[in-house]
Backbone as CSV, one residue per row, in Angstrom:
resi,resn,N_x,N_y,N_z,CA_x,CA_y,CA_z,C_x,C_y,C_z
1,MET,155.309,123.532,241.177,154.165,122.656,240.871,154.497,121.832,239.644
2,THR,154.218,120.530,239.728,154.564,119.636,238.625,153.334,118.926,238.118
3,PHE,153.463,118.435,236.905,152.395,117.653,236.291,153.053,116.558,235.480
4,MET,152.820,115.272,235.908,153.419,114.117,235.242,154.947,114.239,235.228
5,GLY,155.477,114.743,236.330,156.921,114.801,236.473,157.570,116.012,235.844
6,ASN,156.813,116.873,235.139,157.387,118.048,234.484,156.753,119.309,235.051
7,ARG,157.492,120.388,234.989,156.957,121.678,235.409,155.951,122.168,234.375
8,ILE,154.838,122.734,234.849,153.825,123.258,233.940,154.366,124.458,233.174
9,ASN,155.130,125.293,233.846,155.661,126.487,233.206,157.161,126.590,233.503
10,PRO,157.987,125.758,232.873,159.426,125.782,233.164,160.071,127.077,232.701
11,LYS,161.119,127.488,233.403,161.808,128.727,233.058,162.581,128.596,231.753
12,LYS,163.038,127.408,231.430,163.776,127.175,230.191,163.001,126.185,229.324
13,PHE,163.436,126.101,228.083,162.745,125.197,227.149,162.833,123.758,227.641
14,HIS,161.693,123.064,227.541,161.630,121.666,227.923,160.915,120.904,226.817
15,LYS,161.305,119.683,226.595,160.722,118.906,225.497,159.215,118.727,225.639
16,SER,158.702,118.861,226.862,157.255,118.742,227.059,156.501,119.909,226.418
17,GLN,157.212,120.997,226.084,156.579,122.164,225.477,156.435,122.035,223.965
18,ILE,157.042,121.030,223.364,157.056,120.917,221.905,155.636,120.865,221.340
19,LYS,154.771,120.092,221.976,153.401,119.965,221.464,152.675,121.298,221.467
20,PHE,152.967,122.145,222.471,152.331,123.461,222.516,152.889,124.371,221.418
21,TYR,154.191,124.290,221.176,154.791,125.087,220.105,154.222,124.682,218.747
22,ILE,154.006,123.409,218.544,153.452,122.943,217.269,152.057,123.522,217.054
23,ILE,151.236,123.478,218.088,149.876,124.019,217.986,149.910,125.527,217.735
24,LEU,150.761,126.239,218.477,150.834,127.688,218.334,151.341,128.093,216.954
25,VAL,152.314,127.376,216.437,152.844,127.689,215.105,151.782,127.466,214.042
26,LEU,151.030,126.377,214.158,149.971,126.099,213.188,148.891,127.181,213.228
27,VAL,148.505,127.596,214.430,147.498,128.652,214.562,148.026,129.974,213.995
28,ALA,149.299,130.288,214.281,149.893,131.525,213.780,149.945,131.548,212.257
29,VAL,150.338,130.428,211.661,150.387,130.344,210.199,148.998,130.510,209.608
30,PHE,148.012,129.864,210.216,146.632,129.974,209.720,146.145,131.419,209.775
31,MET,146.478,132.147,210.832,146.038,133.535,210.971,146.822,134.481,210.071
32,LEU,148.016,134.086,209.655,148.814,134.913,208.747,148.399,134.770,207.290
33,LEU,147.651,133.714,206.972,147.299,133.463,205.575,146.565,134.628,204.912
34,PRO,145.553,135.254,205.557,144.896,136.397,204.894,145.844,137.549,204.595
35,ILE,146.792,137.812,205.529,147.748,138.894,205.313,148.671,138.566,204.152
36,LEU,149.153,137.329,204.109,150.016,136.905,203.012,149.282,136.986,201.676
37,PHE,147.989,136.645,201.691,147.224,136.692,200.445,147.069,138.123,199.929
38,ILE,146.838,139.079,200.839,146.690,140.475,200.427,147.966,140.970,199.740
39,PHE,149.119,140.640,200.325,150.382,141.064,199.727,150.630,140.338,198.402
40,ALA,150.415,139.031,198.388,150.664,138.262,197.167,149.734,138.693,196.044
41,HIS,148.479,138.933,196.364,147.483,139.293,195.350,147.812,140.630,194.697
42,ALA,148.345,141.568,195.491,148.639,142.894,194.950,149.767,142.872,193.931
43,PHE,150.645,141.879,193.999,151.801,141.823,193.099,151.623,140.807,191.977
44,LYS,150.422,140.252,191.823,150.186,139.292,190.748,149.968,140.010,189.416
45,PRO,150.600,139.557,188.344,150.265,140.094,187.013,148.866,139.643,186.608
46,VAL,148.357,140.231,185.530,146.973,139.981,185.133,146.723,138.498,184.859
47,ASN,147.679,137.824,184.196,147.460,136.416,183.864,147.345,135.539,185.102
48,GLU,147.993,135.927,186.218,147.875,135.156,187.457,146.607,135.528,188.228
49,LEU,146.148,136.762,188.067,144.928,137.173,188.743,143.724,136.371,188.254
50,TYR,143.738,136.043,186.954,142.603,135.327,186.362,142.944,133.867,186.061
51,ALA,144.012,133.374,186.678,144.403,131.977,186.435,143.397,131.021,187.071
52,TRP,143.228,129.860,186.419,142.364,128.811,186.974,143.104,127.477,186.963
53,PRO,143.177,126.804,188.090,142.598,127.193,189.389,143.358,128.358,190.017
54,PRO,142.713,129.101,190.873,143.370,130.267,191.487,144.621,129.871,192.264
55,ARG,145.600,130.751,192.239,146.850,130.512,192.962,146.925,131.422,194.182
56,PHE,147.340,130.836,195.282,147.437,131.622,196.525,148.645,132.554,196.476
57,PHE,149.802,132.028,196.146,151.020,132.831,196.117,151.316,133.296,194.695
58,VAL,151.981,134.434,194.594,152.379,134.970,193.297,153.644,134.257,192.820
59,ARG,153.704,133.934,191.531,154.878,133.266,190.974,155.835,134.251,190.320
60,ARG,155.303,135.235,189.646,156.134,136.241,188.989,155.689,137.629,189.463
61,PRO,156.237,138.111,190.597,155.799,139.399,191.153,155.984,140.533,190.151
62,SER,155.030,141.443,190.152,155.053,142.574,189.233,154.474,143.805,189.920
63,LEU,154.960,144.967,189.537,154.453,146.243,190.052,153.427,146.857,189.105
64,GLU,152.973,146.091,188.126,152.066,146.623,187.122,150.753,147.109,187.722
65,ASN,150.252,146.410,188.723,148.994,146.833,189.355,149.128,148.211,189.982
66,PHE,150.252,148.482,190.615,150.468,149.789,191.242,150.692,150.868,190.185
67,ARG,151.427,150.533,189.121,151.616,151.506,188.042,150.278,151.848,187.390
68,MET,149.434,150.841,187.215,148.114,151.069,186.632,147.258,151.940,187.549
69,LEU,147.343,151.675,188.853,146.569,152.451,189.811,146.962,153.921,189.766
70,PHE,148.254,154.211,189.826,148.695,155.607,189.839,148.502,156.265,188.471
71,ARG,148.554,155.487,187.399,148.304,156.058,186.072,146.842,156.476,185.944
72,ILE,145.944,155.647,186.443,144.517,155.964,186.372,144.180,157.162,187.251
73,THR,144.757,157.186,188.457,144.458,158.289,189.368,144.998,159.614,188.862
74,SER,146.081,159.585,188.098,146.644,160.825,187.556,145.765,161.427,186.467
75,GLU,144.839,160.627,185.926,143.968,161.101,184.848,142.633,161.614,185.362
76,THR,142.383,161.524,186.666,141.121,161.998,187.233,141.180,163.494,187.507
77,GLY,139.992,164.092,187.695,139.944,165.536,187.928,140.538,165.944,189.257
78,ILE,140.365,165.103,190.283,140.915,165.376,191.608,142.168,164.531,191.777
79,PRO,143.299,165.120,192.113,144.535,164.339,192.227,144.477,163.328,193.369
80,PHE,145.254,162.267,193.216,145.344,161.208,194.229,145.788,161.781,195.568
81,SER,146.696,162.758,195.537,147.220,163.342,196.770,146.133,164.038,197.585
82,ARG,145.098,164.560,196.896,144.014,165.233,197.619,143.216,164.230,198.442
83,TYR,142.894,163.079,197.862,142.172,162.043,198.602,143.014,161.531,199.767
84,LEU,144.302,161.359,199.535,145.189,160.890,200.598,145.264,161.910,201.726
85,PHE,145.373,163.197,201.368,145.415,164.258,202.388,144.131,164.269,203.208
86,ASN,142.982,164.132,202.543,141.709,164.107,203.267,141.656,162.955,204.257
87,SER,142.099,161.776,203.842,142.086,160.612,204.730,142.994,160.818,205.929
88,ILE,144.191,161.353,205.688,145.127,161.594,206.788,144.578,162.641,207.740
89,LEU,144.002,163.718,207.188,143.491,164.802,208.022,142.339,164.330,208.905
90,VAL,141.329,163.684,208.307,140.169,163.274,209.101,140.545,162.157,210.071
91,SER,141.503,161.314,209.702,141.941,160.254,210.618,142.649,160.855,211.822
92,PHE,143.505,161.825,211.582,144.230,162.471,212.687,143.268,163.204,213.619
93,LEU,142.406,164.058,213.050,141.462,164.801,213.880,140.498,163.857,214.596
94,GLY,140.050,162.823,213.888,139.127,161.883,214.495,139.736,161.135,215.660
95,VAL,140.980,160.707,215.523,141.651,159.984,216.604,141.845,160.886,217.817
96,VAL,142.316,162.108,217.589,142.563,163.033,218.699,141.270,163.346,219.448
97,LEU,140.218,163.684,218.713,138.952,164.036,219.356,138.309,162.828,220.031
98,THR,138.407,161.668,219.411,137.827,160.459,220.009,138.515,160.114,221.321
99,VAL,139.840,160.169,221.325,140.589,159.863,222.544,140.247,160.858,223.647
100,PHE,140.198,162.147,223.315,139.931,163.170,224.333,138.525,163.041,224.893
101,ILE,137.525,162.975,224.021,136.131,162.931,224.475,135.829,161.619,225.187
102,THR,136.319,160.510,224.648,136.054,159.209,225.264,136.692,159.106,226.647
103,SER,137.944,159.505,226.769,138.630,159.408,228.059,138.013,160.350,229.085
104,LEU,137.615,161.541,228.652,137.009,162.499,229.580,135.656,161.987,230.065
105,ALA,134.852,161.445,229.144,133.546,160.908,229.527,133.707,159.675,230.415
106,ALA,134.669,158.830,230.098,134.898,157.630,230.902,135.345,157.986,232.315
107,TYR,136.169,159.013,232.445,136.598,159.465,233.776,135.400,159.945,234.585
108,GLY,134.510,160.704,233.941,133.326,161.189,234.649,132.416,160.063,235.086
109,LEU,132.193,159.087,234.202,131.311,157.972,234.537,131.922,157.041,235.571
110,SER,133.230,156.983,235.625,133.901,156.057,236.535,134.145,156.641,237.917
111,LYS,134.582,157.897,237.982,135.065,158.439,239.256,134.236,159.598,239.818
112,LEU,133.409,160.223,239.022,132.602,161.334,239.525,131.226,160.825,239.934
113,LYS,130.662,161.408,240.960,129.360,161.002,241.468,128.341,162.076,241.102
114,PHE,127.385,161.736,240.254,126.327,162.661,239.864,125.090,161.858,239.486
115,ARG,123.951,162.507,239.556,122.687,161.837,239.281,122.598,161.440,237.805
116,GLY,122.185,160.225,237.563,122.040,159.728,236.197,123.287,159.083,235.628
117,ARG,124.338,158.968,236.447,125.602,158.400,235.957,125.419,156.958,235.500
118,LEU,124.765,156.155,236.321,124.572,154.751,235.961,123.649,154.606,234.753
119,LEU,122.635,155.466,234.665,121.718,155.421,233.525,122.451,155.733,232.225
120,LEU,123.336,156.711,232.253,124.100,157.061,231.058,124.997,155.916,230.620
121,PHE,125.605,155.252,231.584,126.460,154.124,231.214,125.635,152.966,230.659
122,GLU,124.440,152.750,231.205,123.570,151.702,230.681,123.134,152.022,229.251
123,ILE,122.882,153.291,228.979,122.520,153.696,227.612,123.688,153.441,226.666
124,ASN,124.893,153.747,227.127,126.073,153.482,226.308,126.238,151.976,226.056
125,THR,126.001,151.169,227.089,126.094,149.719,226.916,125.036,149.222,225.941
126,LEU,123.836,149.789,226.013,122.773,149.419,225.077,123.155,149.781,223.642
127,ALA,123.879,150.883,223.485,124.287,151.322,222.142,125.249,150.346,221.482
128,LEU,125.884,149.482,222.270,126.778,148.476,221.697,126.028,147.506,220.788
129,MET,124.720,147.408,220.955,123.931,146.469,220.168,123.734,146.937,218.731
130,PHE,123.867,148.234,218.475,123.517,148.794,217.179,124.747,148.932,216.289
131,VAL,124.697,148.317,215.128,125.760,148.465,214.154,125.550,149.778,213.399
132,PRO,126.601,150.354,212.775,126.449,151.645,212.081,125.338,151.668,211.040
133,VAL,125.115,150.546,210.337,124.081,150.513,209.299,122.694,150.757,209.901
134,ALA,122.473,150.260,211.122,121.160,150.382,211.757,120.818,151.813,212.121
135,VAL,121.823,152.661,212.306,121.581,154.062,212.688,121.932,155.006,211.547
136,GLY,121.996,154.492,210.333,122.388,155.320,209.187,121.422,156.454,208.912
137,ILE,120.108,156.176,208.970,119.110,157.212,208.661,119.079,158.302,209.725
138,PRO,118.956,157.977,211.024,119.000,159.072,212.016,120.333,159.814,212.009
139,ARG,121.414,159.118,211.707,122.713,159.801,211.619,122.704,160.832,210.495
140,TYR,122.087,160.479,209.368,122.024,161.428,208.256,121.203,162.662,208.637
141,PHE,120.067,162.454,209.317,119.240,163.592,209.724,119.999,164.511,210.680
142,ILE,120.766,163.928,211.595,121.532,164.743,212.544,122.597,165.559,211.822
143,ILE,123.333,164.912,210.930,124.371,165.626,210.177,123.758,166.741,209.336
144,ALA,122.614,166.448,208.703,121.964,167.458,207.858,121.448,168.627,208.696
145,ARG,120.830,168.334,209.845,120.312,169.408,210.702,121.433,170.282,211.255
146,LEU,122.589,169.694,211.463,123.732,170.475,211.959,124.422,171.267,210.852
147,GLY,123.986,171.075,209.619,124.583,171.806,208.499,125.975,171.331,208.140
148,LEU,126.219,170.036,208.331,127.561,169.503,208.096,127.671,168.723,206.779
149,ILE,126.654,168.825,205.917,126.779,168.224,204.599,127.886,168.956,203.834
150,ASP,128.781,168.208,203.225,129.955,168.772,202.550,130.838,169.552,203.519
151,ASN,130.929,169.043,204.739,131.820,169.615,205.747,132.723,168.502,206.251
152,ILE,133.997,168.811,206.426,134.976,167.796,206.785,134.640,167.115,208.119
153,PHE,133.884,167.805,208.986,133.551,167.227,210.288,132.466,166.154,210.184
154,ALA,131.835,166.024,209.017,130.890,164.922,208.838,131.611,163.583,208.855
155,HIS,132.909,163.578,208.523,133.704,162.354,208.641,133.972,161.993,210.099
156,ILE,134.062,163.016,210.943,134.579,162.837,212.295,133.478,162.660,213.331
157,LEU,132.408,163.442,213.216,131.374,163.470,214.255,130.784,162.104,214.571
158,PRO,130.463,161.252,213.584,129.869,159.946,213.936,130.817,159.002,214.664
159,VAL,132.113,159.330,214.699,133.088,158.399,215.263,133.520,158.788,216.672
160,ILE,133.443,160.083,216.990,134.050,160.540,218.242,133.307,160.035,219.478
161,THR,132.107,159.498,219.299,131.390,158.903,220.431,131.215,157.418,220.147
162,MET,132.250,156.642,220.359,132.230,155.204,220.114,131.831,154.481,221.401
163,PRO,130.685,153.818,221.430,130.255,153.121,222.659,131.265,152.091,223.144
164,VAL,131.856,151.328,222.231,132.805,150.293,222.654,134.057,150.933,223.253
165,ALA,134.469,152.080,222.716,135.641,152.761,223.253,135.367,153.285,224.658
166,LEU,134.203,153.884,224.852,133.846,154.385,226.178,133.773,153.246,227.193
167,PHE,133.220,152.119,226.786,133.125,150.968,227.681,134.510,150.478,228.095
168,LEU,135.417,150.343,227.133,136.759,149.848,227.436,137.520,150.799,228.350
169,VAL,137.463,152.090,228.052,138.223,153.063,228.848,137.655,153.160,230.259
170,LYS,136.335,153.144,230.394,135.742,153.203,231.738,136.162,151.996,232.574
171,GLN,136.133,150.816,231.970,136.546,149.627,232.707,138.015,149.724,233.125
172,PHE,138.824,150.358,232.302,140.238,150.528,232.631,140.405,151.525,233.776
173,ILE,139.655,152.629,233.738,139.758,153.648,234.790,139.228,153.111,236.115
174,ASP,138.284,152.183,236.041,137.756,151.590,237.286,138.849,150.935,238.118
175,GLN,139.939,150.517,237.469,141.022,149.838,238.195,141.911,150.816,238.974
176,ILE,141.795,152.113,238.696,142.627,153.105,239.394,142.076,153.308,240.802
177,PRO,142.897,153.182,241.841,142.405,153.311,243.225,141.837,154.706,243.494
178,ASN,140.707,154.765,244.140,140.113,156.052,244.507,140.997,156.815,245.486
179,GLU,141.774,156.076,246.293,142.648,156.737,247.265,143.682,157.620,246.570
180,LEU,144.138,157.212,245.397,145.109,158.010,244.659,144.510,159.345,244.242
181,LEU,143.269,159.328,243.820,142.608,160.567,243.405,142.277,161.441,244.613
182,GLU,141.892,160.799,245.713,141.586,161.570,246.919,142.822,162.285,247.447
183,SER,143.960,161.618,247.390,145.196,162.271,247.858,145.556,163.461,246.977
184,ALA,145.276,163.347,245.668,145.539,164.470,244.767,144.614,165.640,245.078
185,LYS,143.352,165.353,245.425,142.422,166.424,245.780,142.838,167.110,247.071
186,ILE,143.341,166.318,248.023,143.813,166.906,249.290,144.970,167.864,249.028
187,ASP,145.798,167.531,248.043,146.926,168.405,247.692,146.504,169.609,246.865
188,GLY,145.201,169.729,246.573,144.698,170.906,245.880,144.514,170.750,244.383
189,ALA,144.598,169.542,243.865,144.436,169.335,242.423,142.962,169.421,242.043
190,SER,142.683,170.074,240.917,141.319,170.146,240.399,140.994,168.871,239.630
191,GLU,139.723,168.731,239.246,139.318,167.544,238.493,140.051,167.461,237.154
192,MET,140.220,168.607,236.506,140.913,168.604,235.218,142.390,168.274,235.390
193,GLN,143.006,168.755,236.448,144.407,168.417,236.717,144.557,166.922,237.009
194,ILE,143.611,166.365,237.734,143.647,164.918,238.004,143.520,164.145,236.700
195,TYR,142.611,164.608,235.857,142.411,163.933,234.558,143.666,164.000,233.698
196,LEU,144.285,165.173,233.631,145.425,165.356,232.741,146.713,164.732,233.289
197,LYS,146.943,164.842,234.596,148.234,164.454,235.152,148.242,163.068,235.799
198,ILE,147.064,162.520,236.096,147.012,161.206,236.740,146.302,160.184,235.859
199,ILE,145.095,160.521,235.422,144.291,159.557,234.667,144.923,159.232,233.318
200,LEU,145.221,160.261,232.527,145.747,160.020,231.177,147.045,159.203,231.179
201,PRO,148.030,159.530,232.025,149.247,158.695,232.020,148.993,157.239,232.414
202,LEU,148.003,156.992,233.274,147.744,155.635,233.740,146.924,154.803,232.757
203,ILE,146.248,155.458,231.833,145.388,154.715,230.900,145.957,154.757,229.478
204,ARG,147.269,154.889,229.364,147.864,154.936,228.023,147.560,153.692,227.184
205,PRO,147.558,152.482,227.748,147.170,151.331,226.911,145.753,151.448,226.360
206,ALA,144.815,151.919,227.187,143.438,152.091,226.716,143.351,153.171,225.653
207,ILE,144.126,154.243,225.827,144.138,155.314,224.833,144.665,154.793,223.502
208,ALA,145.711,153.976,223.561,146.253,153.396,222.332,145.226,152.527,221.637
209,THR,144.464,151.759,222.404,143.433,150.896,221.830,142.332,151.716,221.173
210,VAL,141.860,152.737,221.857,140.811,153.602,221.302,141.313,154.309,220.049
211,GLY,142.549,154.785,220.098,143.105,155.447,218.922,143.162,154.520,217.727
212,MET,143.547,153.266,217.959,143.630,152.311,216.856,142.250,151.999,216.297
213,LEU,141.259,151.815,217.179,139.907,151.537,216.719,139.343,152.702,215.917
214,ALA,139.577,153.925,216.411,139.075,155.103,215.706,139.763,155.266,214.356
215,PHE,141.072,155.034,214.322,141.799,155.158,213.056,141.284,154.161,212.024
216,GLN,141.106,152.914,212.430,140.622,151.903,211.495,139.230,152.226,210.986
217,MET,138.372,152.729,211.861,137.007,153.036,211.454,136.975,154.194,210.459
218,ILE,137.782,155.230,210.695,137.777,156.394,209.805,138.548,156.103,208.524
219,TRP,139.712,155.486,208.645,140.567,155.236,207.490,139.878,154.323,206.466
220,ASN,139.130,153.337,206.933,138.494,152.372,206.043,137.062,152.739,205.665
221,ASP,136.575,153.869,206.160,135.176,154.228,205.944,134.925,154.666,204.500
222,VAL,133.970,154.010,203.865,133.575,154.341,202.495,132.224,155.044,202.469
223,ALA,131.320,154.626,203.349,129.935,155.084,203.301,129.796,156.578,203.568
224,THR,130.605,157.129,204.480,130.447,158.530,204.854,130.666,159.457,203.671
225,SER,131.695,159.213,202.877,131.978,160.074,201.726,130.849,160.035,200.710
226,GLY,130.227,158.880,200.542,129.146,158.761,199.578,127.823,159.302,200.086
227,THR,127.648,159.354,201.419,126.369,159.759,202.004,126.293,161.249,202.283
228,PHE,127.360,161.822,202.812,127.321,163.202,203.298,128.059,164.201,202.411
229,PHE,128.612,163.743,201.276,129.438,164.637,200.468,129.042,164.586,199.000
230,ASP,128.828,165.776,198.444,128.660,165.937,196.996,129.919,166.518,196.372
231,ASP,130.706,167.203,197.188,131.962,167.795,196.728,133.031,166.706,196.661
232,GLU,133.473,166.374,195.463,134.438,165.295,195.273,135.751,165.576,195.976
233,SER,136.130,166.833,196.100,137.427,167.183,196.691,137.470,166.955,198.194
234,LEU,136.317,166.658,198.819,136.273,166.431,200.263,136.142,164.956,200.611
235,ARG,136.111,164.105,199.617,135.987,162.675,199.861,137.343,162.046,200.160
236,THR,137.313,160.845,200.723,138.532,160.217,201.224,139.076,159.169,200.249
237,LEU,140.260,158.683,200.564,140.944,157.725,199.698,140.187,156.408,199.600
238,SER,139.603,155.943,200.694,138.885,154.669,200.665,137.707,154.730,199.695
239,PHE,136.965,155.819,199.705,135.839,155.973,198.785,136.331,156.058,197.345
240,PHE,137.397,156.797,197.132,137.941,156.954,195.776,138.375,155.612,195.196
241,LEU,139.087,154.822,195.988,139.560,153.528,195.495,138.398,152.562,195.266
242,ALA,137.405,152.584,196.145,136.263,151.686,195.992,135.496,151.982,194.709
243,ASN,135.337,153.252,194.364,134.615,153.618,193.147,135.484,153.485,191.906
244,LEU,136.772,153.690,192.069,137.681,153.569,190.927,137.733,152.140,190.418
245,VAL,137.725,151.201,191.332,137.811,149.785,190.956,136.616,149.377,190.109
246,GLY,135.434,149.864,190.466,134.242,149.465,189.737,134.165,150.010,188.328
247,GLN,135.023,150.962,187.972,134.975,151.589,186.653,136.016,151.031,185.693
248,GLN,136.790,150.054,186.104,137.924,149.621,185.298,137.704,148.321,184.540
249,GLY,136.553,147.684,184.694,136.296,146.449,183.961,137.242,145.341,184.381
250,PRO,137.765,144.572,183.416,138.655,143.448,183.742,139.925,143.869,184.470
251,GLN,140.394,145.087,184.206,141.610,145.553,184.876,141.360,145.924,186.334
252,GLY,140.082,145.993,186.706,139.761,146.418,188.066,140.260,145.467,189.130
253,GLN,140.446,144.194,188.793,140.928,143.224,189.776,142.317,143.587,190.261
254,GLY,143.207,143.932,189.343,144.558,144.321,189.732,144.586,145.637,190.477
255,VAL,143.776,146.604,190.014,143.695,147.898,190.695,143.134,147.715,192.095
256,ALA,142.138,146.841,192.222,141.552,146.579,193.540,142.571,145.954,194.482
257,ALA,143.378,145.037,193.969,144.389,144.378,194.801,145.424,145.382,195.288
258,ALA,145.879,146.265,194.388,146.861,147.284,194.783,146.259,148.270,195.770
259,GLY,145.022,148.696,195.511,144.369,149.630,196.422,144.114,149.018,197.788
260,ALA,143.726,147.741,197.813,143.490,147.068,199.099,144.759,147.001,199.931
261,LEU,145.883,146.774,199.276,147.149,146.720,200.013,147.506,148.092,200.576
262,LEU,147.301,149.148,199.781,147.597,150.500,200.252,146.739,150.871,201.461
263,MET,145.485,150.432,201.458,144.608,150.733,202.571,144.912,149.855,203.789
264,PHE,145.451,148.668,203.549,145.685,147.714,204.635,146.978,147.989,205.397
265,VAL,148.003,148.432,204.711,149.330,148.585,205.327,149.307,149.521,206.542
266,PRO,148.680,150.730,206.482,148.660,151.574,207.693,148.009,150.889,208.889
267,ASN,146.940,150.119,208.654,146.297,149.395,209.757,147.234,148.353,210.350
268,LEU,147.957,147.652,209.481,148.872,146.618,209.946,150.013,147.222,210.756
269,VAL,150.596,148.297,210.249,151.715,148.943,210.947,151.261,149.458,212.311
270,LEU,150.093,150.094,212.343,149.587,150.634,213.601,149.333,149.527,214.615
271,PHE,148.780,148.415,214.149,148.515,147.316,215.076,149.813,146.709,215.603
272,ILE,150.818,146.553,214.746,152.102,145.999,215.186,152.724,146.878,216.268
273,ILE,152.607,148.201,216.088,153.184,149.131,217.061,152.436,149.094,218.389
274,LEU,151.104,148.970,218.333,150.284,149.110,219.533,149.741,147.798,220.081
275,GLN,150.124,146.664,219.484,149.478,145.408,219.856,149.647,145.046,221.331
276,SER,150.794,145.347,221.913,150.983,145.011,223.332,150.050,145.813,224.226
277,LYS,149.829,147.092,223.879,148.922,147.925,224.666,147.469,147.497,224.477
278,VAL,147.140,147.049,223.275,145.782,146.571,223.017,145.481,145.345,223.868
279,ILE,146.407,144.406,223.924,146.225,143.202,224.732,146.099,143.561,226.210
280,ASN,146.895,144.529,226.651,146.834,144.971,228.040,145.470,145.560,228.368
281,THR,144.915,146.341,227.434,143.601,146.947,227.644,142.517,145.887,227.736
282,MET,142.556,144.910,226.830,141.542,143.863,226.850,141.599,143.054,228.140
283,ALA,142.799,142.859,228.668,142.945,142.118,229.921,142.348,142.883,231.097
284,HIS,142.604,144.206,231.137,142.118,145.003,232.267,140.640,145.307,232.164
285,SER,140.075,145.329,230.932,138.690,145.740,230.779,137.715,144.797,231.455
286,GLY,138.108,143.553,231.678,137.214,142.588,232.303,137.539,142.295,233.753
287,ILE,138.521,142.968,234.331,138.947,142.715,235.706,138.309,143.720,236.642
288,LYS,137.736,143.264,237.705,137.126,144.161,238.699,137.934,144.107,239.990
């Protein structure tokens, strides 16, 4: 198929593609600017942080912000490593439980036939309308009634039932042919065996997407540590850095920049590793 004498999608580079490359490069550069700013800002010395007019790129990179951050954290009652351990622990447990519960529920809503199945999915779709702030008060009452105040699972419980994750995984499982599952049942496979040996391997892109969403939500969460925890040793790194910055006065800008980079890098690395699977999930979630 041709358009104005040229192939729309040539197998090799063609000069007609130059205009598209120019547009794509400009868009890519524009989207990279926030990431570049986070890195540049973290390495700015104090005089560049408060320079006027503000500078986007750092001129004289320095590690002073990071040295200041670790020096301040070493003087606190709870060591920096404890906050980091808490963040890693709750992120790991949260991701594992979210993936397991979400995929299991999505399999039931997609492939099992039971009364109220459609109603439950509609309730989950309705839950997409509510942001976490809107359900903060009932969430607190539930956590308190369960006796999870100052319990590590207070970090995890609000995340393991993510409406958007359930929606994405169910839409992905809908693409799996029912004939494949029926043949497995004829061979004597149970529902759990089908879930473990057929469903999970086929929905790995969706699992990667849910894992990334759960990790970002838990890793960056500040409100949970301040709402459900009085024990400082059970709070996470994000909460510690957010409160530490506010106590440093003029030096807080540099500490904030270094802390923001430390919190951002794991999210960036995880997205780079899983980005192809995330795109695959988004493509399948809307296909019937």
